[in-house]
BAKETI-85211 format. One record per atom (N, C-alpha, C, O): residue number from 1; chain; atom name; x, y, z. Coordinates in Angstrom, 2 decimals. Each point is the difference from the previous one (the first is absolute). Layout:
<sites>
<site i="NUM" ch="A" at="CA" c1="X" c2="Y" c3="Z"/>
...
</sites>
This chain:
<sites>
<site i="1" ch="A" at="N" c1="-15.17" c2="-22.28" c3="-4.14"/>
<site i="1" ch="A" at="CA" c1="0.20" c2="1.36" c3="-0.47"/>
<site i="1" ch="A" at="C" c1="-1.27" c2="0.83" c3="0.18"/>
<site i="1" ch="A" at="O" c1="0.04" c2="1.22" c3="0.19"/>
<site i="2" ch="A" at="N" c1="-1.16" c2="-1.91" c3="-0.26"/>
<site i="2" ch="A" at="CA" c1="-1.27" c2="0.70" c3="0.21"/>
<site i="2" ch="A" at="C" c1="-0.08" c2="0.60" c3="1.40"/>
<site i="2" ch="A" at="O" c1="-0.55" c2="1.08" c3="0.20"/>
<site i="3" ch="A" at="N" c1="1.12" c2="-1.79" c3="0.76"/>
<site i="3" ch="A" at="CA" c1="0.00" c2="0.50" c3="1.38"/>
<site i="3" ch="A" at="C" c1="0.83" c2="1.28" c3="0.10"/>
<site i="3" ch="A" at="O" c1="-0.39" c2="0.94" c3="0.70"/>
<site i="4" ch="A" at="N" c1="1.53" c2="-0.91" c3="-1.40"/>
<site i="4" ch="A" at="CA" c1="0.83" c2="1.22" c3="0.01"/>
<site i="4" ch="A" at="C" c1="-0.77" c2="1.18" c3="-0.58"/>
<site i="4" ch="A" at="O" c1="0.12" c2="1.12" c3="0.49"/>
<site i="5" ch="A" at="N" c1="-0.89" c2="-1.37" c3="-1.52"/>
<site i="5" ch="A" at="CA" c1="-0.82" c2="1.07" c3="-0.60"/>
<site i="5" ch="A" at="C" c1="-1.09" c2="0.45" c3="0.98"/>
<site i="5" ch="A" at="O" c1="-0.26" c2="1.20" c3="0.13"/>
<site i="6" ch="A" at="N" c1="-0.36" c2="-2.15" c3="0.54"/>
<site i="6" ch="A" at="CA" c1="-1.02" c2="0.35" c3="1.00"/>
<site i="6" ch="A" at="C" c1="0.61" c2="0.82" c3="1.14"/>
<site i="6" ch="A" at="O" c1="-0.60" c2="0.97" c3="0.47"/>
<site i="7" ch="A" at="N" c1="1.80" c2="-1.35" c3="-0.04"/>
<site i="7" ch="A" at="CA" c1="0.69" c2="0.74" c3="1.06"/>
<site i="7" ch="A" at="C" c1="0.27" c2="1.43" c3="-0.46"/>
<site i="7" ch="A" at="O" c1="-0.18" c2="0.94" c3="0.77"/>
<site i="8" ch="A" at="N" c1="0.61" c2="-0.78" c3="-2.01"/>
<site i="8" ch="A" at="CA" c1="0.27" c2="1.35" c3="-0.54"/>
<site i="8" ch="A" at="C" c1="-1.28" c2="0.83" c3="0.01"/>
<site i="8" ch="A" at="O" c1="0.03" c2="1.18" c3="0.35"/>
<site i="9" ch="A" at="N" c1="-1.14" c2="-1.78" c3="-0.74"/>
<site i="9" ch="A" at="CA" c1="-1.28" c2="0.73" c3="-0.01"/>
<site i="9" ch="A" at="C" c1="-0.40" c2="0.40" c3="1.42"/>
<site i="9" ch="A" at="O" c1="-0.46" c2="1.12" c3="0.24"/>
<site i="10" ch="A" at="N" c1="0.64" c2="-2.03" c3="0.70"/>
<site i="10" ch="A" at="CA" c1="-0.33" c2="0.30" c3="1.40"/>
<site i="10" ch="A" at="C" c1="0.92" c2="1.09" c3="0.53"/>
<site i="10" ch="A" at="O" c1="-0.45" c2="0.89" c3="0.72"/>
<site i="11" ch="A" at="N" c1="1.72" c2="-0.95" c3="-1.09"/>
<site i="11" ch="A" at="CA" c1="0.96" c2="1.03" c3="0.45"/>
<site i="11" ch="A" at="C" c1="-0.43" c2="1.37" c3="-0.52"/>
<site i="11" ch="A" at="O" c1="0.09" c2="0.99" c3="0.72"/>
<site i="12" ch="A" at="N" c1="-0.54" c2="-0.94" c3="-1.96"/>
<site i="12" ch="A" at="CA" c1="-0.47" c2="1.28" c3="-0.57"/>
<site i="12" ch="A" at="C" c1="-1.23" c2="0.50" c3="0.75"/>
<site i="12" ch="A" at="O" c1="-0.13" c2="1.20" c3="0.25"/>
<site i="13" ch="A" at="N" c1="-0.77" c2="-2.12" c3="0.09"/>
<site i="13" ch="A" at="CA" c1="-1.19" c2="0.39" c3="0.78"/>
<site i="13" ch="A" at="C" c1="0.42" c2="0.52" c3="1.38"/>
<site i="13" ch="A" at="O" c1="-0.57" c2="0.97" c3="0.50"/>
<site i="14" ch="A" at="N" c1="1.55" c2="-1.62" c3="0.11"/>
<site i="14" ch="A" at="CA" c1="0.49" c2="0.44" c3="1.31"/>
<site i="14" ch="A" at="C" c1="0.60" c2="1.40" c3="-0.08"/>
<site i="14" ch="A" at="O" c1="-0.21" c2="0.83" c3="0.88"/>
<site i="15" ch="A" at="N" c1="0.96" c2="-0.57" c3="-1.95"/>
<site i="15" ch="A" at="CA" c1="0.56" c2="1.34" c3="-0.19"/>
<site i="15" ch="A" at="C" c1="-1.11" c2="1.04" c3="-0.07"/>
<site i="15" ch="A" at="O" c1="0.11" c2="1.07" c3="0.60"/>
<site i="16" ch="A" at="N" c1="-1.17" c2="-1.38" c3="-1.34"/>
<site i="16" ch="A" at="CA" c1="-1.12" c2="0.93" c3="-0.13"/>
<site i="16" ch="A" at="C" c1="-0.69" c2="0.21" c3="1.35"/>
<site i="16" ch="A" at="O" c1="-0.34" c2="1.12" c3="0.36"/>
<site i="17" ch="A" at="N" c1="0.14" c2="-2.22" c3="0.38"/>
<site i="17" ch="A" at="CA" c1="-0.62" c2="0.11" c3="1.32"/>
<site i="17" ch="A" at="C" c1="0.85" c2="0.84" c3="0.95"/>
<site i="17" ch="A" at="O" c1="-0.53" c2="0.82" c3="0.75"/>
<site i="18" ch="A" at="N" c1="1.83" c2="-1.04" c3="-0.77"/>
<site i="18" ch="A" at="CA" c1="0.91" c2="0.77" c3="0.86"/>
<site i="18" ch="A" at="C" c1="-0.07" c2="1.48" c3="-0.36"/>
<site i="18" ch="A" at="O" c1="-0.05" c2="0.86" c3="0.89"/>
<site i="19" ch="A" at="N" c1="0.06" c2="-0.57" c3="-2.17"/>
<site i="19" ch="A" at="CA" c1="-0.09" c2="1.39" c3="-0.46"/>
<site i="19" ch="A" at="C" c1="-1.31" c2="0.64" c3="0.46"/>
<site i="19" ch="A" at="O" c1="-0.01" c2="1.13" c3="0.49"/>
<site i="20" ch="A" at="N" c1="-1.10" c2="-1.85" c3="-0.66"/>
<site i="20" ch="A" at="CA" c1="-1.30" c2="0.52" c3="0.42"/>
<site i="20" ch="A" at="C" c1="-0.06" c2="0.19" c3="1.51"/>
<site i="20" ch="A" at="O" c1="-0.53" c2="1.00" c3="0.48"/>
<site i="21" ch="A" at="N" c1="1.08" c2="-1.95" c3="0.27"/>
<site i="21" ch="A" at="CA" c1="0.01" c2="0.12" c3="1.45"/>
<site i="21" ch="A" at="C" c1="0.75" c2="1.25" c3="0.45"/>
<site i="21" ch="A" at="O" c1="-0.46" c2="0.73" c3="0.87"/>
<site i="22" ch="A" at="N" c1="1.61" c2="-0.49" c3="-1.46"/>
<site i="22" ch="A" at="CA" c1="0.80" c2="1.17" c3="0.39"/>
<site i="22" ch="A" at="C" c1="-0.73" c2="1.29" c3="-0.38"/>
<site i="22" ch="A" at="O" c1="0.04" c2="0.97" c3="0.76"/>
<site i="23" ch="A" at="N" c1="-0.70" c2="-0.96" c3="-1.91"/>
<site i="23" ch="A" at="CA" c1="-0.78" c2="1.19" c3="-0.37"/>
<site i="23" ch="A" at="C" c1="-1.13" c2="0.23" c3="1.00"/>
<site i="23" ch="A" at="O" c1="-0.22" c2="1.14" c3="0.43"/>
<site i="24" ch="A" at="N" c1="-0.50" c2="-2.20" c3="-0.07"/>
<site i="24" ch="A" at="CA" c1="-1.10" c2="0.14" c3="0.97"/>
<site i="24" ch="A" at="C" c1="0.54" c2="0.42" c3="1.37"/>
<site i="24" ch="A" at="O" c1="-0.63" c2="0.79" c3="0.70"/>
<site i="25" ch="A" at="N" c1="1.76" c2="-1.32" c3="-0.33"/>
<site i="25" ch="A" at="CA" c1="0.61" c2="0.33" c3="1.27"/>
<site i="25" ch="A" at="C" c1="0.35" c2="1.49" c3="0.05"/>
<site i="25" ch="A" at="O" c1="-0.18" c2="0.65" c3="1.03"/>
<site i="26" ch="A" at="N" c1="0.66" c2="-0.13" c3="-2.14"/>
<site i="26" ch="A" at="CA" c1="0.36" c2="1.42" c3="-0.06"/>
<site i="26" ch="A" at="C" c1="-1.22" c2="0.92" c3="0.06"/>
<site i="26" ch="A" at="O" c1="0.12" c2="1.16" c3="0.38"/>
<site i="27" ch="A" at="N" c1="-1.30" c2="-1.68" c3="-0.75"/>
<site i="27" ch="A" at="CA" c1="-1.23" c2="0.81" c3="0.03"/>
<site i="27" ch="A" at="C" c1="-0.77" c2="-0.15" c3="1.31"/>
<site i="27" ch="A" at="O" c1="-0.92" c2="0.78" c3="0.27"/>
<site i="28" ch="A" at="N" c1="1.28" c2="-1.78" c3="0.54"/>
<site i="28" ch="A" at="CA" c1="-0.75" c2="-0.29" c3="1.21"/>
<site i="28" ch="A" at="C" c1="0.62" c2="0.72" c3="1.19"/>
<site i="28" ch="A" at="O" c1="1.21" c2="-0.08" c3="0.23"/>
<site i="29" ch="A" at="N" c1="-2.04" c2="0.77" c3="0.51"/>
<site i="29" ch="A" at="CA" c1="0.49" c2="0.76" c3="1.15"/>
<site i="29" ch="A" at="C" c1="0.22" c2="-0.90" c3="1.21"/>
<site i="29" ch="A" at="O" c1="1.04" c2="0.07" c3="0.65"/>
<site i="30" ch="A" at="N" c1="-2.02" c2="-0.91" c3="-0.35"/>
<site i="30" ch="A" at="CA" c1="0.07" c2="-0.88" c3="1.15"/>
<site i="30" ch="A" at="C" c1="0.07" c2="-1.44" c3="-0.49"/>
<site i="30" ch="A" at="O" c1="-0.80" c2="-0.41" c3="-0.84"/>
<site i="31" ch="A" at="N" c1="1.74" c2="-0.36" c3="1.36"/>
<site i="31" ch="A" at="CA" c1="0.14" c2="-1.40" c3="-0.37"/>
<site i="31" ch="A" at="C" c1="-0.11" c2="-0.87" c3="1.25"/>
<site i="31" ch="A" at="O" c1="0.30" c2="0.46" c3="1.10"/>
<site i="32" ch="A" at="N" c1="-0.73" c2="-1.73" c3="-1.25"/>
<site i="32" ch="A" at="CA" c1="-0.16" c2="-0.87" c3="1.17"/>
<site i="32" ch="A" at="C" c1="1.31" c2="-0.34" c3="0.69"/>
<site i="32" ch="A" at="O" c1="0.02" c2="-0.23" c3="1.21"/>
<site i="33" ch="A" at="N" c1="1.06" c2="0.21" c3="-1.95"/>
<site i="33" ch="A" at="CA" c1="1.34" c2="-0.18" c3="0.58"/>
<site i="33" ch="A" at="C" c1="0.91" c2="1.05" c3="-0.61"/>
<site i="33" ch="A" at="O" c1="-0.38" c2="0.69" c3="-0.94"/>
<site i="34" ch="A" at="N" c1="1.58" c2="-0.58" c3="1.48"/>
<site i="34" ch="A" at="CA" c1="0.94" c2="1.03" c3="-0.45"/>
<site i="34" ch="A" at="C" c1="0.18" c2="-0.01" c3="-1.52"/>
<site i="34" ch="A" at="O" c1="0.17" c2="-1.06" c3="-0.60"/>
<site i="35" ch="A" at="N" c1="-0.21" c2="2.21" c3="0.01"/>
<site i="35" ch="A" at="CA" c1="0.20" c2="0.17" c3="-1.44"/>
<site i="35" ch="A" at="C" c1="1.33" c2="-0.62" c3="-0.45"/>
<site i="35" ch="A" at="O" c1="0.06" c2="-0.66" c3="-1.04"/>
<site i="36" ch="A" at="N" c1="0.98" c2="0.87" c3="1.81"/>
<site i="36" ch="A" at="CA" c1="1.33" c2="-0.54" c3="-0.35"/>
<site i="36" ch="A" at="C" c1="-0.01" c2="-1.52" c3="0.04"/>
<site i="36" ch="A" at="O" c1="0.65" c2="-0.65" c3="-0.82"/>
<site i="37" ch="A" at="N" c1="-1.39" c2="0.07" c3="1.77"/>
<site i="37" ch="A" at="CA" c1="-0.08" c2="-1.46" c3="0.10"/>
<site i="37" ch="A" at="C" c1="-0.73" c2="-0.59" c3="-1.21"/>
<site i="37" ch="A" at="O" c1="0.41" c2="-1.03" c3="-0.53"/>
<site i="38" ch="A" at="N" c1="-1.47" c2="1.69" c3="0.11"/>
<site i="38" ch="A" at="CA" c1="-0.73" c2="-0.46" c3="-1.18"/>
<site i="38" ch="A" at="C" c1="0.90" c2="0.07" c3="-1.23"/>
<site i="38" ch="A" at="O" c1="0.04" c2="-0.93" c3="-0.80"/>
<site i="39" ch="A" at="N" c1="0.68" c2="2.03" c3="0.67"/>
<site i="39" ch="A" at="CA" c1="0.90" c2="0.18" c3="-1.14"/>
<site i="39" ch="A" at="C" c1="1.09" c2="-1.07" c3="0.01"/>
<site i="39" ch="A" at="O" c1="0.31" c2="-0.58" c3="-1.04"/>
<site i="40" ch="A" at="N" c1="0.28" c2="0.33" c3="2.19"/>
<site i="40" ch="A" at="CA" c1="1.07" c2="-1.00" c3="0.11"/>
<site i="40" ch="A" at="C" c1="-0.52" c2="-1.40" c3="-0.30"/>
<site i="40" ch="A" at="O" c1="0.68" c2="-0.78" c3="-0.67"/>
<site i="41" ch="A" at="N" c1="-1.87" c2="0.45" c3="1.16"/>
<site i="41" ch="A" at="CA" c1="-0.59" c2="-1.30" c3="-0.28"/>
<site i="41" ch="A" at="C" c1="-0.24" c2="-0.18" c3="-1.50"/>
<site i="41" ch="A" at="O" c1="0.32" c2="-1.04" c3="-0.57"/>
<site i="42" ch="A" at="N" c1="-0.87" c2="2.06" c3="-0.07"/>
<site i="42" ch="A" at="CA" c1="-0.26" c2="-0.07" c3="-1.44"/>
<site i="42" ch="A" at="C" c1="1.30" c2="-0.17" c3="-0.77"/>
<site i="42" ch="A" at="O" c1="0.08" c2="-0.80" c3="-0.93"/>
<site i="43" ch="A" at="N" c1="0.95" c2="1.55" c3="1.32"/>
<site i="43" ch="A" at="CA" c1="1.30" c2="-0.10" c3="-0.67"/>
<site i="43" ch="A" at="C" c1="0.62" c2="-1.38" c3="0.20"/>
<site i="43" ch="A" at="O" c1="0.56" c2="-0.57" c3="-0.94"/>
<site i="44" ch="A" at="N" c1="-0.67" c2="0.03" c3="2.15"/>
<site i="44" ch="A" at="CA" c1="0.56" c2="-1.32" c3="0.28"/>
<site i="44" ch="A" at="C" c1="-0.71" c2="-1.09" c3="-0.80"/>
<site i="44" ch="A" at="O" c1="0.63" c2="-0.89" c3="-0.56"/>
<site i="45" ch="A" at="N" c1="-1.95" c2="0.97" c3="0.52"/>
<site i="45" ch="A" at="CA" c1="-0.77" c2="-0.99" c3="-0.77"/>
<site i="45" ch="A" at="C" c1="0.35" c2="0.09" c3="-1.49"/>
<site i="45" ch="A" at="O" c1="0.10" c2="-1.02" c3="-0.68"/>
<site i="46" ch="A" at="N" c1="0.09" c2="2.23" c3="0.18"/>
<site i="46" ch="A" at="CA" c1="0.38" c2="0.18" c3="-1.39"/>
<site i="46" ch="A" at="C" c1="1.40" c2="-0.57" c3="-0.26"/>
<site i="46" ch="A" at="O" c1="0.23" c2="-0.61" c3="-1.04"/>
<site i="47" ch="A" at="N" c1="0.69" c2="0.80" c3="1.98"/>
<site i="47" ch="A" at="CA" c1="1.34" c2="-0.55" c3="-0.14"/>
<site i="47" ch="A" at="C" c1="-0.02" c2="-1.53" c3="-0.06"/>
<site i="47" ch="A" at="O" c1="0.73" c2="-0.60" c3="-0.79"/>
<site i="48" ch="A" at="N" c1="-1.58" c2="-0.01" c3="1.61"/>
<site i="48" ch="A" at="CA" c1="-0.12" c2="-1.47" c3="-0.01"/>
<site i="48" ch="A" at="C" c1="-0.52" c2="-0.46" c3="-1.36"/>
<site i="48" ch="A" at="O" c1="0.53" c2="-0.95" c3="-0.57"/>
<site i="49" ch="A" at="N" c1="-1.56" c2="1.62" c3="0.07"/>
<site i="49" ch="A" at="CA" c1="-0.56" c2="-0.39" c3="-1.30"/>
<site i="49" ch="A" at="C" c1="1.03" c2="0.19" c3="-1.11"/>
<site i="49" ch="A" at="O" c1="0.07" c2="-0.81" c3="-0.91"/>
<site i="50" ch="A" at="N" c1="0.71" c2="1.88" c3="0.98"/>
<site i="50" ch="A" at="CA" c1="1.06" c2="0.22" c3="-0.99"/>
<site i="50" ch="A" at="C" c1="1.02" c2="-1.14" c3="0.03"/>
<site i="50" ch="A" at="O" c1="0.45" c2="-0.46" c3="-1.05"/>
<site i="51" ch="A" at="N" c1="-0.09" c2="-0.01" c3="2.24"/>
<site i="51" ch="A" at="CA" c1="0.97" c2="-1.09" c3="0.13"/>
<site i="51" ch="A" at="C" c1="-0.57" c2="-1.31" c3="-0.56"/>
<site i="51" ch="A" at="O" c1="0.71" c2="-0.76" c3="-0.66"/>
<site i="52" ch="A" at="N" c1="-1.99" c2="0.50" c3="0.92"/>
<site i="52" ch="A" at="CA" c1="-0.64" c2="-1.20" c3="-0.54"/>
<site i="52" ch="A" at="C" c1="-0.01" c2="0.07" c3="-1.52"/>
<site i="52" ch="A" at="O" c1="0.29" c2="-1.00" c3="-0.67"/>
<site i="53" ch="A" at="N" c1="-0.63" c2="2.15" c3="0.12"/>
<site i="53" ch="A" at="CA" c1="-0.02" c2="0.18" c3="-1.45"/>
<site i="53" ch="A" at="C" c1="1.40" c2="-0.17" c3="-0.59"/>
<site i="53" ch="A" at="O" c1="0.16" c2="-0.64" c3="-1.04"/>
<site i="54" ch="A" at="N" c1="0.85" c2="1.19" c3="1.69"/>
<site i="54" ch="A" at="CA" c1="1.38" c2="-0.14" c3="-0.49"/>
<site i="54" ch="A" at="C" c1="0.43" c2="-1.47" c3="0.00"/>
<site i="54" ch="A" at="O" c1="0.68" c2="-0.45" c3="-0.92"/>
<site i="55" ch="A" at="N" c1="-1.07" c2="-0.28" c3="1.95"/>
<site i="55" ch="A" at="CA" c1="0.33" c2="-1.43" c3="0.07"/>
<site i="55" ch="A" at="C" c1="-0.67" c2="-0.77" c3="-1.14"/>
<site i="55" ch="A" at="O" c1="0.63" c2="-0.83" c3="-0.66"/>
<site i="56" ch="A" at="N" c1="-1.90" c2="1.12" c3="0.42"/>
<site i="56" ch="A" at="CA" c1="-0.72" c2="-0.67" c3="-1.08"/>
<site i="56" ch="A" at="C" c1="0.62" c2="0.33" c3="-1.35"/>
<site i="56" ch="A" at="O" c1="0.09" c2="-0.86" c3="-0.88"/>
<site i="57" ch="A" at="N" c1="0.34" c2="2.10" c3="0.72"/>
<site i="57" ch="A" at="CA" c1="0.64" c2="0.41" c3="-1.26"/>
<site i="57" ch="A" at="C" c1="1.30" c2="-0.76" c3="-0.21"/>
<site i="57" ch="A" at="O" c1="0.29" c2="-0.44" c3="-1.11"/>
<site i="58" ch="A" at="N" c1="0.51" c2="0.30" c3="2.18"/>
<site i="58" ch="A" at="CA" c1="1.27" c2="-0.72" c3="-0.13"/>
<site i="58" ch="A" at="C" c1="-0.23" c2="-1.47" c3="-0.34"/>
<site i="58" ch="A" at="O" c1="0.75" c2="-0.58" c3="-0.79"/>
<site i="59" ch="A" at="N" c1="-1.77" c2="-0.01" c3="1.38"/>
<site i="59" ch="A" at="CA" c1="-0.31" c2="-1.40" c3="-0.31"/>
<site i="59" ch="A" at="C" c1="-0.33" c2="-0.13" c3="-1.49"/>
<site i="59" ch="A" at="O" c1="0.40" c2="-0.96" c3="-0.65"/>
<site i="60" ch="A" at="N" c1="-1.11" c2="1.94" c3="0.14"/>
<site i="60" ch="A" at="CA" c1="-0.37" c2="-0.02" c3="-1.42"/>
<site i="60" ch="A" at="C" c1="1.22" c2="0.27" c3="-0.89"/>
<site i="60" ch="A" at="O" c1="0.21" c2="-0.70" c3="-0.99"/>
<site i="61" ch="A" at="N" c1="0.58" c2="1.71" c3="1.34"/>
<site i="61" ch="A" at="CA" c1="1.16" c2="0.38" c3="-0.81"/>
<site i="61" ch="A" at="C" c1="1.01" c2="-1.13" c3="-0.10"/>
<site i="61" ch="A" at="O" c1="0.52" c2="-0.30" c3="-1.07"/>
<site i="62" ch="A" at="N" c1="-0.24" c2="-0.34" c3="2.22"/>
<site i="62" ch="A" at="CA" c1="0.99" c2="-1.08" c3="0.01"/>
<site i="62" ch="A" at="C" c1="-0.61" c2="-1.37" c3="-0.29"/>
<site i="62" ch="A" at="O" c1="0.69" c2="-1.01" c3="0.08"/>
<site i="63" ch="A" at="N" c1="-1.98" c2="0.99" c3="-0.41"/>
<site i="63" ch="A" at="CA" c1="-0.70" c2="-1.22" c3="-0.37"/>
<site i="63" ch="A" at="C" c1="0.21" c2="-1.12" c3="1.02"/>
<site i="63" ch="A" at="O" c1="0.37" c2="-1.12" c3="-0.34"/>
<site i="64" ch="A" at="N" c1="-0.61" c2="1.47" c3="1.60"/>
<site i="64" ch="A" at="CA" c1="0.15" c2="-0.96" c3="1.08"/>
<site i="64" ch="A" at="C" c1="-1.25" c2="-0.89" c3="0.03"/>
<site i="64" ch="A" at="O" c1="-1.12" c2="0.48" c3="0.11"/>
<site i="65" ch="A" at="N" c1="1.36" c2="-1.79" c3="-0.22"/>
<site i="65" ch="A" at="CA" c1="-1.13" c2="-0.94" c3="-0.05"/>
<site i="65" ch="A" at="C" c1="-0.35" c2="-0.57" c3="1.36"/>
<site i="65" ch="A" at="O" c1="-1.15" c2="-0.39" c3="0.22"/>
<site i="66" ch="A" at="N" c1="2.10" c2="0.32" c3="0.69"/>
<site i="66" ch="A" at="CA" c1="-0.29" c2="-0.53" c3="1.33"/>
<site i="66" ch="A" at="C" c1="0.76" c2="0.83" c3="1.03"/>
<site i="66" ch="A" at="O" c1="1.05" c2="0.59" c3="-0.30"/>
<site i="67" ch="A" at="N" c1="-1.58" c2="-0.55" c3="1.50"/>
<site i="67" ch="A" at="CA" c1="0.63" c2="0.76" c3="1.08"/>
<site i="67" ch="A" at="C" c1="0.26" c2="-0.92" c3="1.18"/>
<site i="67" ch="A" at="O" c1="-0.67" c2="-1.02" c3="0.17"/>
<site i="68" ch="A" at="N" c1="1.63" c2="1.39" c3="0.63"/>
<site i="68" ch="A" at="CA" c1="0.36" c2="-0.80" c3="1.18"/>
<site i="68" ch="A" at="C" c1="-1.09" c2="0.11" c3="1.06"/>
<site i="68" ch="A" at="O" c1="-0.85" c2="0.89" c3="-0.02"/>
<site i="69" ch="A" at="N" c1="0.90" c2="-1.83" c3="0.96"/>
<site i="69" ch="A" at="CA" c1="-0.98" c2="-0.06" c3="1.08"/>
<site i="69" ch="A" at="C" c1="-0.07" c2="1.31" c3="0.77"/>
<site i="69" ch="A" at="O" c1="-1.10" c2="0.47" c3="0.30"/>
<site i="70" ch="A" at="N" c1="2.22" c2="0.13" c3="0.03"/>
<site i="70" ch="A" at="CA" c1="0.02" c2="1.24" c3="0.78"/>
<site i="70" ch="A" at="C" c1="-0.79" c2="1.12" c3="-0.65"/>
<site i="70" ch="A" at="O" c1="-0.63" c2="0.81" c3="0.68"/>
<site i="71" ch="A" at="N" c1="0.67" c2="-0.77" c3="-2.01"/>
<site i="71" ch="A" at="CA" c1="-0.75" c2="1.02" c3="-0.73"/>
<site i="71" ch="A" at="C" c1="-1.50" c2="-0.23" c3="0.15"/>
<site i="71" ch="A" at="O" c1="-0.77" c2="0.94" c3="0.19"/>
<site i="72" ch="A" at="N" c1="0.37" c2="-2.18" c3="-0.28"/>
<site i="72" ch="A" at="CA" c1="-1.42" c2="-0.34" c3="0.17"/>
<site i="72" ch="A" at="C" c1="-0.45" c2="0.34" c3="1.43"/>
<site i="72" ch="A" at="O" c1="-1.10" c2="0.52" c3="0.21"/>
<site i="73" ch="A" at="N" c1="1.96" c2="-0.81" c3="0.76"/>
<site i="73" ch="A" at="CA" c1="-0.33" c2="0.30" c3="1.39"/>
<site i="73" ch="A" at="C" c1="-0.13" c2="1.51" c3="0.20"/>
<site i="73" ch="A" at="O" c1="-0.90" c2="0.46" c3="0.71"/>
<site i="74" ch="A" at="N" c1="1.79" c2="0.31" c3="-1.33"/>
<site i="74" ch="A" at="CA" c1="-0.08" c2="1.47" c3="0.08"/>
<site i="74" ch="A" at="C" c1="-1.30" c2="0.50" c3="-0.63"/>
<site i="74" ch="A" at="O" c1="-0.64" c2="0.90" c3="0.54"/>
<site i="75" ch="A" at="N" c1="0.27" c2="-1.46" c3="-1.67"/>
<site i="75" ch="A" at="CA" c1="-1.25" c2="0.39" c3="-0.66"/>
<site i="75" ch="A" at="C" c1="-1.20" c2="-0.29" c3="0.89"/>
<site i="75" ch="A" at="O" c1="-0.94" c2="0.79" c3="0.05"/>
<site i="76" ch="A" at="N" c1="0.97" c2="-1.91" c3="0.65"/>
<site i="76" ch="A" at="CA" c1="-1.09" c2="-0.33" c3="0.92"/>
<site i="76" ch="A" at="C" c1="-0.05" c2="0.98" c3="1.17"/>
<site i="76" ch="A" at="O" c1="-1.07" c2="0.38" c3="0.46"/>
<site i="77" ch="A" at="N" c1="2.24" c2="0.02" c3="0.02"/>
<site i="77" ch="A" at="CA" c1="0.06" c2="0.98" c3="1.10"/>
<site i="77" ch="A" at="C" c1="-0.55" c2="1.36" c3="-0.46"/>
<site i="77" ch="A" at="O" c1="-0.73" c2="0.66" c3="0.74"/>
<site i="78" ch="A" at="N" c1="1.09" c2="-0.26" c3="-1.95"/>
<site i="78" ch="A" at="CA" c1="-0.51" c2="1.26" c3="-0.55"/>
<site i="78" ch="A" at="C" c1="-1.52" c2="-0.06" c3="-0.14"/>
<site i="78" ch="A" at="O" c1="-0.70" c2="0.97" c3="0.31"/>
<site i="79" ch="A" at="N" c1="0.20" c2="-2.10" c3="-0.78"/>
<site i="79" ch="A" at="CA" c1="-1.45" c2="-0.17" c3="-0.16"/>
<site i="79" ch="A" at="C" c1="-0.71" c2="0.09" c3="1.34"/>
<site i="79" ch="A" at="O" c1="-1.01" c2="0.68" c3="0.13"/>
<site i="80" ch="A" at="N" c1="1.55" c2="-1.37" c3="0.87"/>
<site i="80" ch="A" at="CA" c1="-0.61" c2="0.02" c3="1.34"/>
<site i="80" ch="A" at="C" c1="0.06" c2="1.42" c3="0.59"/>
<site i="80" ch="A" at="O" c1="-0.97" c2="0.45" c3="0.62"/>
<site i="81" ch="A" at="N" c1="2.07" c2="0.23" c3="-0.82"/>
<site i="81" ch="A" at="CA" c1="0.15" c2="1.38" c3="0.50"/>
<site i="81" ch="A" at="C" c1="-1.00" c2="0.92" c3="-0.68"/>
<site i="81" ch="A" at="O" c1="-0.59" c2="0.87" c3="0.64"/>
<site i="82" ch="A" at="N" c1="0.40" c2="-1.06" c3="-1.92"/>
<site i="82" ch="A" at="CA" c1="-0.95" c2="0.81" c3="-0.76"/>
<site i="82" ch="A" at="C" c1="-1.42" c2="-0.17" c3="0.55"/>
<site i="82" ch="A" at="O" c1="-0.75" c2="0.96" c3="0.14"/>
<site i="83" ch="A" at="N" c1="0.41" c2="-2.20" c3="0.17"/>
<site i="83" ch="A" at="CA" c1="-1.33" c2="-0.25" c3="0.57"/>
<site i="83" ch="A" at="C" c1="-0.17" c2="0.71" c3="1.33"/>
<site i="83" ch="A" at="O" c1="-1.07" c2="0.54" c3="0.29"/>
<site i="84" ch="A" at="N" c1="2.11" c2="-0.54" c3="0.53"/>
<site i="84" ch="A" at="CA" c1="-0.07" c2="0.65" c3="1.31"/>
<site i="84" ch="A" at="C" c1="-0.12" c2="1.52" c3="-0.15"/>
<site i="84" ch="A" at="O" c1="-0.76" c2="0.64" c3="0.74"/>
<site i="85" ch="A" at="N" c1="1.50" c2="-0.06" c3="-1.67"/>
<site i="85" ch="A" at="CA" c1="-0.11" c2="1.44" c3="-0.25"/>
<site i="85" ch="A" at="C" c1="-1.40" c2="0.34" c3="-0.47"/>
<site i="85" ch="A" at="O" c1="-0.58" c2="1.00" c3="0.42"/>
<site i="86" ch="A" at="N" c1="0.02" c2="-1.84" c3="-1.28"/>
<site i="86" ch="A" at="CA" c1="-1.37" c2="0.22" c3="-0.50"/>
<site i="86" ch="A" at="C" c1="-1.01" c2="-0.03" c3="1.16"/>
<site i="86" ch="A" at="O" c1="-0.89" c2="0.84" c3="0.07"/>
<site i="87" ch="A" at="N" c1="1.04" c2="-1.81" c3="0.82"/>
<site i="87" ch="A" at="CA" c1="-0.89" c2="-0.08" c3="1.17"/>
<site i="87" ch="A" at="C" c1="0.13" c2="1.25" c3="0.87"/>
<site i="87" ch="A" at="O" c1="-1.00" c2="0.53" c3="0.48"/>
<site i="88" ch="A" at="N" c1="2.23" c2="-0.08" c3="-0.28"/>
<site i="88" ch="A" at="CA" c1="0.23" c2="1.18" c3="0.84"/>
<site i="88" ch="A" at="C" c1="-0.62" c2="1.25" c3="-0.62"/>
<site i="88" ch="A" at="O" c1="-0.57" c2="0.84" c3="0.71"/>
<site i="89" ch="A" at="N" c1="0.67" c2="-0.72" c3="-2.03"/>
<site i="89" ch="A" at="CA" c1="-0.54" c2="1.18" c3="-0.67"/>
<site i="89" ch="A" at="C" c1="-1.52" c2="-0.03" c3="-0.07"/>
<site i="89" ch="A" at="O" c1="-0.64" c2="1.05" c3="0.04"/>
<site i="90" ch="A" at="N" c1="0.08" c2="-2.25" c3="-0.14"/>
<site i="90" ch="A" at="CA" c1="-1.47" c2="-0.09" c3="0.00"/>
<site i="90" ch="A" at="C" c1="-0.55" c2="0.43" c3="1.34"/>
<site i="90" ch="A" at="O" c1="-1.21" c2="0.00" c3="0.20"/>
</sites>
């Protein structure tokens, strides 16, 4: 359950970062890539974090103690994808 709480906190931080990014984007005249692409990327990343948070909430609400192999494999894929996005953004 502690992990679900940590995910919720991270999701809130992501919401704040997305909000700040959009505000900065609106104030910036020249951007390194298309303004619309930056906005779409931020929105997509926020949607992914929202889905992860919703999944963690459901696990907590329904008191799920164990998950099937496919769920663990999906979580590993999400983790690997997150690392790749982080590398790309750096």
